[in-house]
A tleap script that builds the chain and sets N, CA, C and O, in Angstrom:
source leaprc.protein.ff14SB
mol = sequence {
  NMET ASN THR SER LEU THR ALA THR THR ASP
  ASP LYS GLY MET GLY GLN ALA VAL ASP LYS
  ALA SER ILE SER ALA HIE GLU LYS ILE GLU
  GLN ALA ALA ASP ALA LEU HIE PRO THR VAL
  ASP ARG LEU VAL GLN GLY ALA HIE GLN ALA
  VAL ASP LYS LEU ALA GLY VAL ALA THR GLN
  ALA THR TYR GLN TRP GLU GLU LYS SER GLU
  GLN VAL LYS ASP MET GLN GLN LYS LEU THR
  ASP ASP CYS ARG ALA TYR VAL ARG ASP LYS
  PRO VAL THR ALA LEU ALA ILE ALA ALA GLY
  ALA GLY PHE LEU LEU SER ARG LEU LEU ARG
  SER PRO CARG
}
set mol.1.N position { 0.746 68.166 35.815 }
set mol.1.CA position { 1.901 68.355 36.403 }
set mol.1.C position { 1.569 69.331 37.682 }
set mol.1.O position { 2.158 69.238 38.758 }
set mol.2.N position { 0.688 70.140 37.439 }
set mol.2.CA position { 0.310 71.232 38.181 }
set mol.2.C position { -0.021 70.598 38.978 }
set mol.2.O position { 0.955 70.531 39.726 }
set mol.3.N position { -1.383 69.593 39.690 }
set mol.3.CA position { -1.732 69.224 40.602 }
set mol.3.C position { -0.437 68.454 41.505 }
set mol.3.O position { -0.594 68.474 42.726 }
set mol.4.N position { 0.289 68.068 41.201 }
set mol.4.CA position { 1.333 67.595 42.026 }
set mol.4.C position { 2.253 69.089 42.804 }
set mol.4.O position { 2.730 69.254 43.927 }
set mol.5.N position { 2.203 69.736 41.901 }
set mol.5.CA position { 2.843 71.039 42.269 }
set mol.5.C position { 1.907 71.350 43.685 }
set mol.5.O position { 2.302 71.017 44.802 }
set mol.6.N position { 0.906 71.883 43.495 }
set mol.6.CA position { -0.275 72.681 44.219 }
set mol.6.C position { -0.472 71.427 45.626 }
set mol.6.O position { -1.132 71.673 46.636 }
set mol.7.N position { 0.203 70.212 45.392 }
set mol.7.CA position { -0.144 69.349 46.409 }
set mol.7.C position { 1.329 69.260 47.363 }
set mol.7.O position { 1.230 69.281 48.590 }
set mol.8.N position { 2.552 69.171 46.761 }
set mol.8.CA position { 3.674 69.656 47.491 }
set mol.8.C position { 3.600 71.437 48.456 }
set mol.8.O position { 4.021 71.719 49.578 }
set mol.9.N position { 2.939 72.246 47.491 }
set mol.9.CA position { 2.565 73.315 48.083 }
set mol.9.C position { 2.030 73.367 49.613 }
set mol.9.O position { 2.511 73.955 50.582 }
set mol.10.N position { 0.683 72.424 49.488 }
set mol.10.CA position { 0.190 72.546 50.169 }
set mol.10.C position { 0.705 71.583 51.415 }
set mol.10.O position { 0.628 72.083 52.537 }
set mol.11.N position { 1.110 70.536 51.324 }
set mol.11.CA position { 1.525 69.715 52.324 }
set mol.11.C position { 2.824 70.242 53.402 }
set mol.11.O position { 3.090 69.902 54.555 }
set mol.12.N position { 3.698 71.544 52.154 }
set mol.12.CA position { 4.579 72.171 52.897 }
set mol.12.C position { 3.706 73.195 54.266 }
set mol.12.O position { 3.947 73.445 55.447 }
set mol.13.N position { 2.574 73.563 53.234 }
set mol.13.CA position { 1.896 74.887 54.357 }
set mol.13.C position { 1.620 74.140 55.599 }
set mol.13.O position { 1.741 74.715 56.680 }
set mol.14.N position { 1.158 72.567 55.512 }
set mol.14.CA position { 0.396 71.980 56.581 }
set mol.14.C position { 1.355 71.656 57.393 }
set mol.14.O position { 1.215 71.484 58.604 }
set mol.15.N position { 2.490 71.545 56.705 }
set mol.15.CA position { 3.709 71.157 57.882 }
set mol.15.C position { 4.262 72.117 58.576 }
set mol.15.O position { 4.836 71.802 59.618 }
set mol.16.N position { 4.225 73.348 58.211 }
set mol.16.CA position { 4.450 74.682 58.956 }
set mol.16.C position { 3.587 74.940 59.994 }
set mol.16.O position { 3.900 75.356 61.109 }
set mol.17.N position { 1.957 74.550 59.390 }
set mol.17.CA position { 1.205 75.132 60.194 }
set mol.17.C position { 1.209 74.313 61.540 }
set mol.17.O position { 0.848 74.793 62.615 }
set mol.18.N position { 1.771 72.696 61.318 }
set mol.18.CA position { 1.609 71.589 62.318 }
set mol.18.C position { 2.957 72.106 63.348 }
set mol.18.O position { 2.991 71.870 64.556 }
set mol.19.N position { 3.914 72.767 62.673 }
set mol.19.CA position { 5.318 72.978 63.511 }
set mol.19.C position { 4.539 74.413 64.124 }
set mol.19.O position { 4.474 74.600 65.339 }
set mol.20.N position { 4.081 75.189 63.333 }
set mol.20.CA position { 3.832 76.588 64.499 }
set mol.20.C position { 2.342 75.939 65.602 }
set mol.20.O position { 2.214 76.403 66.735 }
set mol.21.N position { 1.721 75.271 65.268 }
set mol.21.CA position { 0.799 74.781 66.499 }
set mol.21.C position { 1.643 73.965 67.647 }
set mol.21.O position { 1.344 73.845 68.835 }
set mol.22.N position { 2.713 73.469 66.998 }
set mol.22.CA position { 3.487 72.391 68.048 }
set mol.22.C position { 4.053 73.481 68.828 }
set mol.22.O position { 3.937 73.496 70.053 }
set mol.23.N position { 4.813 74.628 68.018 }
set mol.23.CA position { 5.484 75.343 69.084 }
set mol.23.C position { 4.557 76.147 69.970 }
set mol.23.O position { 4.923 76.412 71.115 }
set mol.24.N position { 3.519 76.505 69.571 }
set mol.24.CA position { 2.717 77.091 70.228 }
set mol.24.C position { 2.196 76.480 71.646 }
set mol.24.O position { 2.067 77.022 72.744 }
set mol.25.N position { 1.959 75.216 71.231 }
set mol.25.CA position { 1.323 74.359 72.489 }
set mol.25.C position { 2.374 74.181 73.434 }
set mol.25.O position { 2.059 74.060 74.617 }
set mol.26.N position { 3.811 74.139 73.033 }
set mol.26.CA position { 4.878 74.008 73.869 }
set mol.26.C position { 5.087 75.249 74.849 }
set mol.26.O position { 5.615 75.174 75.959 }
set mol.27.N position { 4.505 76.581 74.161 }
set mol.27.CA position { 5.032 77.555 75.049 }
set mol.27.C position { 3.677 77.759 75.850 }
set mol.27.O position { 3.611 78.479 76.846 }
set mol.28.N position { 2.962 77.292 75.496 }
set mol.28.CA position { 1.520 77.202 76.315 }
set mol.28.C position { 2.013 76.348 77.659 }
set mol.28.O position { 2.165 77.136 78.593 }
set mol.29.N position { 2.249 75.251 77.960 }
set mol.29.CA position { 2.853 74.611 78.646 }
set mol.29.C position { 3.472 75.171 79.391 }
set mol.29.O position { 3.086 75.186 80.560 }
set mol.30.N position { 4.714 75.876 79.004 }
set mol.30.CA position { 5.702 76.116 79.711 }
set mol.30.C position { 5.103 77.546 80.426 }
set mol.30.O position { 5.484 77.905 81.540 }
set mol.31.N position { 4.178 78.254 79.674 }
set mol.31.CA position { 3.641 79.513 80.406 }
set mol.31.C position { 2.701 78.740 81.911 }
set mol.31.O position { 2.538 79.322 82.984 }
set mol.32.N position { 2.161 77.210 81.546 }
set mol.32.CA position { 1.204 77.365 83.058 }
set mol.32.C position { 2.034 76.491 83.529 }
set mol.32.O position { 1.472 76.041 84.527 }
set mol.33.N position { 3.175 75.914 83.389 }
set mol.33.CA position { 4.499 75.383 84.306 }
set mol.33.C position { 5.037 76.748 85.306 }
set mol.33.O position { 5.416 76.631 86.472 }
set mol.34.N position { 4.974 77.823 84.662 }
set mol.34.CA position { 5.529 78.747 85.389 }
set mol.34.C position { 4.649 79.304 86.110 }
set mol.34.O position { 4.962 79.598 87.264 }
set mol.35.N position { 3.297 79.598 85.612 }
set mol.35.CA position { 2.518 79.713 86.430 }
set mol.35.C position { 1.934 79.137 87.199 }
set mol.35.O position { 1.107 79.775 87.850 }
set mol.36.N position { 2.120 77.530 87.495 }
set mol.36.CA position { 1.844 76.810 88.459 }
set mol.36.C position { 2.712 76.356 89.921 }
set mol.36.O position { 2.394 75.837 90.991 }
set mol.37.N position { 4.351 77.021 89.119 }
set mol.37.CA position { 5.304 76.863 89.913 }
set mol.37.C position { 5.347 77.214 91.337 }
set mol.37.O position { 5.788 76.481 92.223 }
set mol.38.N position { 4.858 78.385 91.492 }
set mol.38.CA position { 4.578 78.985 92.687 }
set mol.38.C position { 3.388 78.506 93.558 }
set mol.38.O position { 3.760 78.316 94.716 }
set mol.39.N position { 2.261 78.290 93.389 }
set mol.39.CA position { 1.354 76.972 94.004 }
set mol.39.C position { 1.933 75.831 94.157 }
set mol.39.O position { 2.336 75.557 95.287 }
set mol.40.N position { 2.071 75.138 93.369 }
set mol.40.CA position { 3.174 73.623 93.814 }
set mol.40.C position { 4.271 74.091 94.873 }
set mol.40.O position { 4.413 73.486 95.936 }
set mol.41.N position { 4.744 74.776 94.657 }
set mol.41.CA position { 6.050 75.139 95.792 }
set mol.41.C position { 5.325 75.960 97.302 }
set mol.41.O position { 6.080 76.104 98.264 }
set mol.42.N position { 4.267 76.319 97.379 }
set mol.42.CA position { 3.420 76.232 98.636 }
set mol.42.C position { 2.627 75.075 98.679 }
set mol.42.O position { 2.369 74.764 99.841 }
set mol.43.N position { 2.282 74.537 98.075 }
set mol.43.CA position { 1.695 73.178 98.649 }
set mol.43.C position { 2.673 72.316 99.358 }
set mol.43.O position { 2.711 72.001 100.547 }
set mol.44.N position { 3.568 71.958 98.231 }
set mol.44.CA position { 5.228 71.467 99.176 }
set mol.44.C position { 5.552 71.718 100.286 }
set mol.44.O position { 5.396 70.835 101.128 }
set mol.45.N position { 6.170 73.127 100.720 }
set mol.45.CA position { 5.779 74.018 101.636 }
set mol.45.C position { 4.732 73.188 102.566 }
set mol.45.O position { 5.145 72.284 103.293 }
set mol.46.N position { 3.582 73.483 102.516 }
set mol.46.CA position { 2.639 73.408 103.440 }
set mol.46.C position { 2.317 71.752 103.694 }
set mol.46.O position { 1.570 71.616 104.663 }
set mol.47.N position { 2.529 71.045 103.343 }
set mol.47.CA position { 2.807 69.392 102.640 }
set mol.47.C position { 4.138 69.436 104.165 }
set mol.47.O position { 3.948 69.041 105.315 }
set mol.48.N position { 5.001 69.862 103.759 }
set mol.48.CA position { 6.435 69.820 104.665 }
set mol.48.C position { 5.834 70.229 106.734 }
set mol.48.O position { 5.954 69.711 107.844 }
set mol.49.N position { 5.370 71.138 106.261 }
set mol.49.CA position { 5.072 71.805 107.715 }
set mol.49.C position { 4.117 70.706 108.433 }
set mol.49.O position { 4.374 70.198 109.524 }
set mol.50.N position { 2.850 70.392 107.559 }
set mol.50.CA position { 1.979 69.553 108.178 }
set mol.50.C position { 2.870 68.015 108.500 }
set mol.50.O position { 2.223 67.044 108.892 }
set mol.51.N position { 3.829 67.949 108.370 }
set mol.51.CA position { 4.671 66.390 108.586 }
set mol.51.C position { 5.460 66.448 109.514 }
set mol.51.O position { 5.830 65.438 110.113 }
set mol.52.N position { 5.895 67.749 109.824 }
set mol.52.CA position { 6.744 68.175 111.032 }
set mol.52.C position { 5.914 68.454 111.942 }
set mol.52.O position { 6.214 67.866 112.980 }
set mol.53.N position { 4.464 69.456 112.089 }
set mol.53.CA position { 3.462 69.111 112.852 }
set mol.53.C position { 3.406 67.957 113.737 }
set mol.53.O position { 3.717 67.837 114.922 }
set mol.54.N position { 2.834 66.954 112.698 }
set mol.54.CA position { 2.401 66.102 112.896 }
set mol.54.C position { 3.723 65.213 113.539 }
set mol.54.O position { 3.486 64.828 114.684 }
set mol.55.N position { 4.871 64.876 113.088 }
set mol.55.CA position { 5.819 64.595 114.050 }
set mol.55.C position { 6.456 64.891 115.489 }
set mol.55.O position { 7.172 64.228 116.239 }
set mol.56.N position { 5.885 66.189 115.553 }
set mol.56.CA position { 6.102 66.862 116.572 }
set mol.56.C position { 4.952 66.298 117.730 }
set mol.56.O position { 5.222 66.227 118.929 }
set mol.57.N position { 3.845 65.977 117.240 }
set mol.57.CA position { 2.622 65.520 118.230 }
set mol.57.C position { 2.830 64.231 118.629 }
set mol.57.O position { 2.428 63.852 119.729 }
set mol.58.N position { 3.352 63.579 117.946 }
set mol.58.CA position { 3.673 62.207 117.848 }
set mol.58.C position { 4.566 62.365 118.799 }
set mol.58.O position { 4.204 62.195 119.963 }
set mol.59.N position { 5.978 62.738 118.493 }
set mol.59.CA position { 7.178 62.878 119.463 }
set mol.59.C position { 6.762 63.208 121.694 }
set mol.59.O position { 6.989 62.737 122.808 }
set mol.60.N position { 5.973 64.462 120.887 }
set mol.60.CA position { 5.406 64.705 122.289 }
set mol.60.C position { 4.612 63.385 123.024 }
set mol.60.O position { 4.905 63.099 124.185 }
set mol.61.N position { 3.421 62.468 122.155 }
set mol.61.CA position { 2.737 61.920 122.782 }
set mol.61.C position { 3.751 60.756 123.033 }
set mol.61.O position { 4.080 60.583 124.207 }
set mol.62.N position { 4.227 60.032 122.189 }
set mol.62.CA position { 5.361 59.118 122.739 }
set mol.62.C position { 5.887 59.292 123.951 }
set mol.62.O position { 6.090 58.265 124.597 }
set mol.63.N position { 6.228 60.564 124.548 }
set mol.63.CA position { 6.996 61.226 126.020 }
set mol.63.C position { 5.831 60.834 127.270 }
set mol.63.O position { 5.968 60.486 128.443 }
set mol.64.N position { 4.557 61.091 126.338 }
set mol.64.CA position { 3.594 61.409 127.233 }
set mol.64.C position { 3.027 59.874 127.278 }
set mol.64.O position { 2.614 59.845 128.437 }
set mol.65.N position { 2.786 58.734 126.797 }
set mol.65.CA position { 2.975 57.744 126.833 }
set mol.65.C position { 3.546 56.531 127.853 }
set mol.65.O position { 2.987 55.596 128.427 }
set mol.66.N position { 5.096 57.064 127.785 }
set mol.66.CA position { 6.153 56.494 128.637 }
set mol.66.C position { 6.459 56.960 129.809 }
set mol.66.O position { 7.326 56.424 130.499 }
set mol.67.N position { 5.464 58.532 130.371 }
set mol.67.CA position { 5.307 58.822 131.707 }
set mol.67.C position { 4.404 58.111 132.488 }
set mol.67.O position { 4.517 57.724 133.651 }
set mol.68.N position { 3.249 57.960 131.483 }
set mol.68.CA position { 2.349 57.343 132.035 }
set mol.68.C position { 2.325 56.006 132.270 }
set mol.68.O position { 1.700 55.516 133.211 }
set mol.69.N position { 2.874 55.464 131.592 }
set mol.69.CA position { 3.141 53.883 131.392 }
set mol.69.C position { 4.273 53.771 133.329 }
set mol.69.O position { 4.118 52.982 134.261 }
set mol.70.N position { 4.845 54.437 133.235 }
set mol.70.CA position { 5.776 54.616 134.160 }
set mol.70.C position { 5.020 54.385 135.583 }
set mol.70.O position { 5.059 53.454 136.388 }
set mol.71.N position { 4.157 55.896 135.551 }
set mol.71.CA position { 3.147 56.154 136.530 }
set mol.71.C position { 2.355 54.876 137.043 }
set mol.71.O position { 2.113 54.607 138.220 }
set mol.72.N position { 1.974 54.086 135.827 }
set mol.72.CA position { 0.782 52.913 136.097 }
set mol.72.C position { 2.147 51.805 136.613 }
set mol.72.O position { 1.992 51.189 137.667 }
set mol.73.N position { 2.845 51.702 136.180 }
set mol.73.CA position { 3.952 50.478 137.005 }
set mol.73.C position { 4.158 50.598 138.238 }
set mol.73.O position { 4.341 49.644 138.995 }
set mol.74.N position { 4.147 52.037 138.636 }
set mol.74.CA position { 4.494 52.434 139.895 }
set mol.74.C position { 3.881 52.584 140.788 }
set mol.74.O position { 4.247 52.648 141.961 }
set mol.75.N position { 2.743 52.668 140.301 }
set mol.75.CA position { 1.250 52.540 141.319 }
set mol.75.C position { 0.867 50.719 141.146 }
set mol.75.O position { 0.467 50.125 142.147 }
set mol.76.N position { 0.990 50.173 140.184 }
set mol.76.CA position { 0.746 48.520 140.405 }
set mol.76.C position { 1.999 48.139 141.488 }
set mol.76.O position { 1.465 47.594 142.454 }
set mol.77.N position { 3.026 48.200 141.626 }
set mol.77.CA position { 4.003 48.240 142.771 }
set mol.77.C position { 3.785 48.509 143.538 }
set mol.77.O position { 4.277 47.782 144.401 }
set mol.78.N position { 3.043 49.523 144.036 }
set mol.78.CA position { 2.450 50.012 145.658 }
set mol.78.C position { 1.318 49.326 145.921 }
set mol.78.O position { 1.109 49.077 147.108 }
set mol.79.N position { 0.482 48.931 145.069 }
set mol.79.CA position { -0.815 48.310 145.462 }
set mol.79.C position { -0.432 47.215 146.017 }
set mol.79.O position { -0.436 46.892 147.204 }
set mol.80.N position { 0.093 46.331 144.551 }
set mol.80.CA position { 0.863 44.630 144.928 }
set mol.80.C position { 1.881 44.958 146.364 }
set mol.80.O position { 1.741 44.062 147.197 }
set mol.81.N position { 2.912 46.115 146.819 }
set mol.81.CA position { 3.333 46.073 148.437 }
set mol.81.C position { 2.277 46.150 149.177 }
set mol.81.O position { 2.068 45.274 150.017 }
set mol.82.N position { 1.399 47.229 149.005 }
set mol.82.CA position { -0.049 46.807 150.047 }
set mol.82.C position { -0.682 45.970 150.537 }
set mol.82.O position { -1.029 45.642 151.671 }
set mol.83.N position { -0.851 45.520 149.181 }
set mol.83.CA position { -1.864 44.089 149.126 }
set mol.83.C position { -0.736 43.025 150.340 }
set mol.83.O position { -1.066 42.795 151.503 }
set mol.84.N position { 0.232 42.652 149.864 }
set mol.84.CA position { 1.049 41.877 150.711 }
set mol.84.C position { 1.636 42.148 151.865 }
set mol.84.O position { 2.299 41.360 152.540 }
set mol.85.N position { 1.302 43.704 152.190 }
set mol.85.CA position { 1.432 43.811 154.101 }
set mol.85.C position { -0.009 43.665 154.681 }
set mol.85.O position { -0.240 43.010 155.697 }
set mol.86.N position { -0.890 44.275 154.014 }
set mol.86.CA position { -2.275 43.607 154.396 }
set mol.86.C position { -2.460 42.116 154.799 }
set mol.86.O position { -2.912 41.731 155.877 }
set mol.87.N position { -2.158 41.555 154.054 }
set mol.87.CA position { -2.431 39.983 154.156 }
set mol.87.C position { -1.160 39.431 155.259 }
set mol.87.O position { -1.332 38.502 156.048 }
set mol.88.N position { -0.124 40.060 155.150 }
set mol.88.CA position { 0.782 40.065 156.595 }
set mol.88.C position { 0.526 39.996 157.925 }
set mol.88.O position { 0.797 39.356 158.941 }
set mol.89.N position { -0.140 40.964 157.490 }
set mol.89.CA position { -0.559 41.796 159.406 }
set mol.89.C position { -2.052 41.529 159.416 }
set mol.89.O position { -2.603 42.005 160.408 }
set mol.90.N position { -2.875 40.869 158.543 }
set mol.90.CA position { -4.625 40.205 158.515 }
set mol.90.C position { -4.621 39.227 158.413 }
set mol.90.O position { -5.337 39.028 157.432 }
set mol.91.N position { -4.288 38.337 158.761 }
set mol.91.CA position { -4.270 36.716 157.561 }
set mol.91.C position { -5.432 36.356 157.524 }
set mol.91.O position { -5.853 36.036 156.413 }
set mol.92.N position { -6.119 36.297 158.383 }
set mol.92.CA position { -7.626 35.612 158.715 }
set mol.92.C position { -8.619 36.670 157.699 }
set mol.92.O position { -9.625 36.292 157.099 }
set mol.93.N position { -8.202 37.709 157.685 }
set mol.93.CA position { -9.917 38.956 156.994 }
set mol.93.C position { -9.160 38.625 155.307 }
set mol.93.O position { -9.884 38.644 154.311 }
set mol.94.N position { -8.054 38.414 155.230 }
set mol.94.CA position { -7.375 38.636 154.149 }
set mol.94.C position { -8.154 37.502 153.781 }
set mol.94.O position { -9.155 37.846 153.153 }
set mol.95.N position { -8.025 35.955 153.991 }
set mol.95.CA position { -8.225 35.231 153.487 }
set mol.95.C position { -10.140 34.872 153.413 }
set mol.95.O position { -10.644 34.101 152.597 }
set mol.96.N position { -10.730 35.469 154.226 }
set mol.96.CA position { -12.617 36.017 154.422 }
set mol.96.C position { -12.790 36.721 153.097 }
set mol.96.O position { -13.532 36.396 152.170 }
set mol.97.N position { -11.988 37.718 153.181 }
set mol.97.CA position { -12.416 38.343 151.992 }
set mol.97.C position { -11.762 37.589 150.757 }
set mol.97.O position { -12.455 37.689 149.744 }
set mol.98.N position { -10.675 36.911 150.608 }
set mol.98.CA position { -10.334 36.253 149.690 }
set mol.98.C position { -11.760 35.117 149.237 }
set mol.98.O position { -12.256 35.124 148.110 }
set mol.99.N position { -12.131 34.407 150.118 }
set mol.99.CA position { -13.560 33.420 149.927 }
set mol.99.C position { -14.814 34.133 149.678 }
set mol.99.O position { -15.852 33.537 149.391 }
set mol.100.N position { -14.718 35.517 149.796 }
set mol.100.CA position { -16.479 36.184 149.804 }
set mol.100.C position { -15.971 36.442 148.135 }
set mol.100.O position { -16.736 36.141 147.219 }
set mol.101.N position { -14.787 36.951 147.904 }
set mol.101.CA position { -14.672 37.524 146.712 }
set mol.101.C position { -14.881 36.042 145.792 }
set mol.101.O position { -15.881 35.786 145.121 }
set mol.102.N position { -13.866 35.299 145.926 }
set mol.102.CA position { -14.267 33.996 145.164 }
set mol.102.C position { -15.820 33.312 145.050 }
set mol.102.O position { -15.980 32.676 144.008 }
set mol.103.N position { -16.817 33.345 145.835 }
set mol.103.CA position { -18.019 33.044 146.329 }
set mol.103.C position { -18.848 33.981 145.270 }
set mol.103.O position { -19.695 33.385 144.605 }
set mol.104.N position { -18.706 35.255 145.067 }
set mol.104.CA position { -19.515 36.412 144.257 }
set mol.104.C position { -19.087 36.176 143.118 }
set mol.104.O position { -19.976 36.212 142.267 }
set mol.105.N position { -17.660 35.851 142.588 }
set mol.105.CA position { -17.234 35.694 141.315 }
set mol.105.C position { -17.904 34.373 140.890 }
set mol.105.O position { -18.451 34.529 139.798 }
set mol.106.N position { -18.045 33.169 141.360 }
set mol.106.CA position { -18.622 31.956 140.680 }
set mol.106.C position { -19.678 31.905 140.653 }
set mol.106.O position { -20.229 31.001 140.025 }
set mol.107.N position { -20.609 33.158 141.535 }
set mol.107.CA position { -22.258 33.378 141.397 }
set mol.107.C position { -22.254 33.921 140.082 }
set mol.107.O position { -22.810 33.290 139.183 }
set mol.108.N position { -21.690 35.027 139.850 }
set mol.108.CA position { -21.979 35.920 138.386 }
set mol.108.C position { -21.346 35.103 137.189 }
set mol.108.O position { -21.452 35.467 136.018 }
set mol.109.N position { -20.781 34.136 137.533 }
set mol.109.CA position { -19.849 33.770 136.327 }
set mol.109.C position { -20.584 32.282 135.859 }
set mol.109.O position { -20.484 31.821 134.722 }
set mol.110.N position { -21.441 31.554 137.129 }
set mol.110.CA position { -21.919 30.598 136.860 }
set mol.110.C position { -23.313 30.490 135.703 }
set mol.110.O position { -24.294 31.224 135.817 }
set mol.111.N position { -23.211 29.746 134.924 }
set mol.111.CA position { -24.162 29.822 133.819 }
set mol.111.C position { -25.729 29.359 134.621 }
set mol.111.O position { -26.027 28.594 135.539 }
set mol.112.N position { -26.391 30.171 133.819 }
set mol.112.CA position { -27.858 30.426 134.292 }
set mol.112.C position { -28.091 28.644 133.898 }
set mol.112.O position { -27.364 28.169 133.026 }
set mol.113.N position { -28.985 27.867 134.497 }
set mol.113.CA position { -29.545 26.518 134.335 }
set mol.113.C position { -31.037 26.827 134.140 }
set mol.113.O position { -31.840 25.910 133.969 }
savepdb mol mol.pdb
quit
């Protein structure tokens, strides 16, 4: 009977040791979390700043793209108008230029035999 009493006492001691270890582990986890909290906050703040900066750059690039696109459209319209005016003013010269360009393109694009 003495053995069963010793086993029960040892079991209680083991249970208390496990409880103490568990409490200690929880305290260490809380300490680590508290220590990491400022670092995580700085990382989050840095990530937000990076996203804001990227969004600003993307917005600026979009506005510049739209502006350049409008300029290209204007230049295309001006070139088309100038070509029409040239053909109207000098139709024979324009026809000769077109025929010459067509001949050169046919030579350049012809497959070698």
